[in-house]
N, C-alpha and C positions, 0 to 999 in steps of 0.2 A: 801354640803346639805343632802348628801346621808349617811356622817357621822353622822349627826343631827340626820335624822332618823332612823337611826340602833342604835343609844343612846335610844331614844323614843321607837320605836317597835321593844321590846327585844322577843324573845323566837323564837319559829318555824316560818321561812318565810314566806314556803309553805300554811301556816293555816292563817297567815295574809293575803296574796294574796287570798285564797278563801274566805273570810272574805267580802275583797274589792270588788270582780266579783260579790258575792254574794248580797252585799248592793247596787251596781249598779243596778242588775237587781231588785231589791224590790223595790227601786224608780220610775221606769218604770213601773214597774206594779203594785204597787198601786196607782198610778197615772193615769193608764188605766181602771183598774178595780172598780175605787171607783167614777164612773160618778152617776150612780144613787143613791148611798147615799148620795153625794153632794148635790143633788136636795131634798133630804129627809129631812135633818139632817143638813147641814150649808146655807141654802140658795141659792142652786146652785154653790156657791164656787168651781172649781173644783182644785181650789189651796192649798187650805185649808189642805186637807190630804195629799197631798205632802208633803207642809212643818210639817206637824205632826210627817211624816217617818221621812224624814229628821232631826228633832229634836231628836226623839228618837234612832234613828242611830247614832246622835254625842256623845249623851250623853252616848249610850251604847260603843261605841269605848271609851271614856274616863273613862269611868270604867274598861277596859280592862286594858287600858293603866295605869291608876292607881293602879291597884290590879297586874299586872308586875313589877314597877318600885316600889314600895314602900310597898307593904306585903307581908312578908315571906311564905313560903309553911307550913310552922310548925305552922304557926298561924291558919289554917285552920282546922290543927288537933285537936289542944285546942281548939278551938270555936264551933268543930265538936257535943259536946254532949249537949251543951246548945243552938245550933240551932233546934236538934231535938225536944227536949222539948219546945221550942218557937214554932215550928211547929205544934206539937202535941194540945197547948193549943188555936193556933188561929184556925185549923179544928174545936174541937172542940166548940169554940166560935160562927164560921160560922155555923155550924150543928144547934148546941142549937137555935141561933136567926134565923133561917129558920121554925125549929120546933114549935117556938115562933109565927111566923105570920110576923116577921119583915122583910118581902120582898124588903121592899127598904134599908134595913141595909144588908141583905145576901139572896143568893139566895140559898146558899148553898158551889156554886162553887166559885161566885164573895164575897168579903167582903167589905163594905161601909164604909171609917170612917167617910165620907166629906170630908177630903182634900185630902184624895186618895183612890182609889178603887185599890183591887187587888185580884188573886187567890191564898191562902192559899198553893195550891195543888204545887205553884212554887217553893215555897221557901221550901214545903215539901220535892220536887225530889232532890235539891241539897243537904238539910241536911241531909235526908237519905243516900245518897250518900256516901258525907262526911264520914259521923258516921260509916257505913258500910266500907268504906277503913280504917279506924282507927280500927276496931276491927278486921278484917282480918290480917290488919297490925302485931298488937301486938301479933295474937294468930297461930302462923304456925309451933312451933318448934314440939309437939306430937300431936298423935292424940286425946289426952285428950282436949290440946286447941284445937284444928280444932273443935271437938265437942261444945267447950261451944262456940266458933264463931259463928258456926249455931244456937244453943241457943237462944243467944241474937240476932244476925241478925234478924230471924226469928220471936223473938218476936214484935221488934219494925216494922217489915218489916207488920206484920199481923194488928198492930194498928192502922199505919199510911194509909198503903190500903185501909185499912176497914174506917178511917173515908174520905176518898178521895171518895172510893166506896158509898157513901152515896148521891153524886150529878156527880160523872162523873166517868164512870166505863169503859173510853178507857184510862183517865191518870192513872187509880190505877191499871189497866193490864199491862199499860206501864211499870211502876215505878216496879212493881214486877217483869216481865220479866229479866230487867235491875239488879235488885238484886240478881236472881238466876241464870245471867250471871256471876256476881260478884263472889257469893258464888263459881261457878265451876272454876274460872280463880283461886281462892284462894284454892283451894285442899280441899274444902268441898267435901266429901264423895258421890259420887254418888247415891248411896243407900239412903241417905238423903234427897236429891234433888227429888230423883224418890217418893217417899211418897208425899213430900209438893206437887210435879205436878198431883198426884195421887189424893190427896187430893182436890187439886184446880177443878180439871175436875170434881170429884162429886158434890163440889161448884153448880157453873156453871150449870149441868144437873138439880140440885134441885132448883136451882133461875129457869130454864126454864119452868119447869114442876109445880111449884109452884106456879107463876105467876098468873095467872086466879084465885086463891083462895085467894089471898090476898088483906087485902082492899084497896080503892084507887091504888096508884103508890107507895107504899111502897118501898123506898129505889131504883126506878127507876126499879125496876124489871121488869113491865111491857116494858117499853121502851127498856129494855136489849132484852126481847123476841122480841119484836116487827121486832127489827132489825135484828135480827138473823134471823125470819122468812122472812123478806123483801127481805136478802139477799140470802136465801137460794131457797125459791117459787116465789122472784119476788115483786116487791109491785103494789097490786091492780092500785094504784094512776097514775102509768106509763100508763095504759091505758088512761090515758088524756095528758100524757105528761109533767107535773108538776112540778115532783119531783128535788131537787136537784143533785140525779143523773143520771136522765137523760138530765139536761142541761150540764152538765160536759163532757159526752158521746158526746154532741150533739157539744160542743168547740172543743174537741181532733178531732173528724171529719172533723170538717170546717178547723183546723189548719193543717190537712196535714203532708208533709215534711216539708213544708216551710216558713208555717204560714201565715196569712194575713195581717202582719206588724203592726209593732207598733199604739197600741192605738186605732187600728182599730178589736177591739171585740166589738161583737153585744151579747154573750150572758152575758156577765156579768152586762148587763142591767135588766135580769130577775133574777139572782141568788146573794138569802139573802147572802152566804158567798163565793162569789166570790173572796174578797179580803182576805181572810182568811183561811178557811177549805178544798177551793176548788181553790187554787189560783195554781196551776200545771196547770188544766185544761185550767185555761186563757191562761199562758205561751204557751201552747201547740197551742194556737186558733192564740197566735199574732205571736209565734215565732216559729212554728213548731217542728215537733219532733226532729228533727235535734240537736237544741237548747237544747229542753227537753232534749235530752239524755247527752249532755255536760253539765245540772245543774245536772244530778243524778251523772254523773262522777266526778262535785266538790266535792258532798257529800262521795264517794267512795275513793277519793285522802284525804279529811280530816279524813276519820277512818282510811284509811293506814297510816298518819303522829300520828295517835294517837298511833297505834301499835307501832310506832317508838318510839316515846316517852316513852310508858310504857316500852320498851327494853332497853334504855338508861336509866332508873330511878335507881339511888342510894341507894333508899330508897324505903322500902312497901309502906309504906300510899300513896305517889304521883302514884306509879304504880298503886294500886287500886282505888285511887280517877282519873285520869286521864282514865283507863278502863271504870268506869261507867259512867261518865260523856259523853265521847266518844259513848258507847254502845246508850245511851238515847238521845242522839242529832240525829243520827244515824237511828236509831228505829225509831223517832218520825218522820224524814223527810220521809221514806222507807213507811212509815202509810200514810202521806201526800197523797205522790205519788199511794198507792194502792186504798186508797180511789177516787180519783178525776179519774183514770180509771176504776173502777168498780171492782176489783181485791178483795177488802176488803171490808168490810160491814161500813157504814158512821159512822164516830164519829165525834170526835172534837178537832186533832189535828192541829195544823197551820204548816208551813212549815217553820222550824228555819231559823232565820235570814232575812227571804225573805217577808213572811207576813205579813199584817200590825199590830201592837201591838203596846201596850202600856207598862206597867209596866211587861208584860211577856216576852217582849224584853230585858227590863233592867235584868230579873233574868238570861234570856238566857246569856246575855252578862256576867254574873258571872261565867255559866260555862265555857264560853270560856277563860276566865282569870285566872281560875284555872288552867285550860289544857295549857295555855301560860305561865303562873307563872313556872308549873313545867318543862314545855321546856326549860327554861331561866335556872334557878336551876340547870336541868343537865349540861348545857353549862358550868355553873359556875365550877361545881364537878369534871366535864371531865378536865378542866383545872388547876385543885387541884390535879389531877392523881385519884380520886375515879373511882371505878370498879363498873358496873350495879349490881341490887343487885337477887338473887334468891329468888324467891316467899317462897322455905322453910326456909328464914333465916328472922327471924323480925325485925324490928331496933332495934338499941341499946335504941335509946332514945323512945321507943316507948312501950319497955316490960314494964310489970302490975309489 
């Protein structure tokens, strides 16, 4: 049996264990946090969202297994540029449909094709990271190469993050930060990165001070300014105790060290995003700070294993790919935890592989599939006697 499982679940065994533990937590916490939602949308059938979560987790594991066992890592490099073009097209369509008033088709953030509804930004995140990994992997031989890599990367990053920014500031910022980290790892000169950071800070400041003079809520700038002001000065609605952040803090307070026990959350009945953006607060309420700390530790273990996989890579593209995907998943987890605990302003980032999800979980599984595929490829390369790559040496089959 163990032999059979090892033949199927290839790659880093520690990451597989982390995924299994997070899956168990996901099933338990989604079931207990969707009671109110079930009465609103599923005629009181509390099993509906449990079965739904099990379904998407199963499909997610299936995608990962398929990617690790069937698709070669080099395929991701080959498809990277096409995937970026597709992402830009989907983001443009979503934005144009929203501007045209087709709210039932696109909210800007979500694109509804009738048979499936998904967020183009989820595709864009993975596609851009793949593309940047490909660019950085090809351009490592000279300062001129590094400048070309920076120029290409920043152009596509501005386009994609700009389109995402139109409807989802937090995802745009998350992706932008990840790409910046990838460029730093890829030896892009710090002076270039500093200029980009300075430009970004100026842009945020301009948005903040110009928000009141813009018509309506163009590019959600008033929403962004409002969230910043509520975080810095406090939310006036907190005087009534009705904000999502207030409920999250209450859940953490009531959970204490040991929690109230599985299924005993009261706060989740009043929170609109208890099963998604604020799910970490419900974890603390039911299981306590000790178990919540263990969950954070799982993400740190995943981060460490990602670093190990990068260090063992024998090609630059896989190394940069794993670095980018690991960073964005860990960043997203830390943002969700920070928002739930009141350390960060309220955003809309789910807890990876734990929050209730549909197609977003499937895209997350693609990220894990890429990471585990590289891990398995590293194992095969080691058996073949190949040595880990240094970042200043481009892949022989990746040089333009």
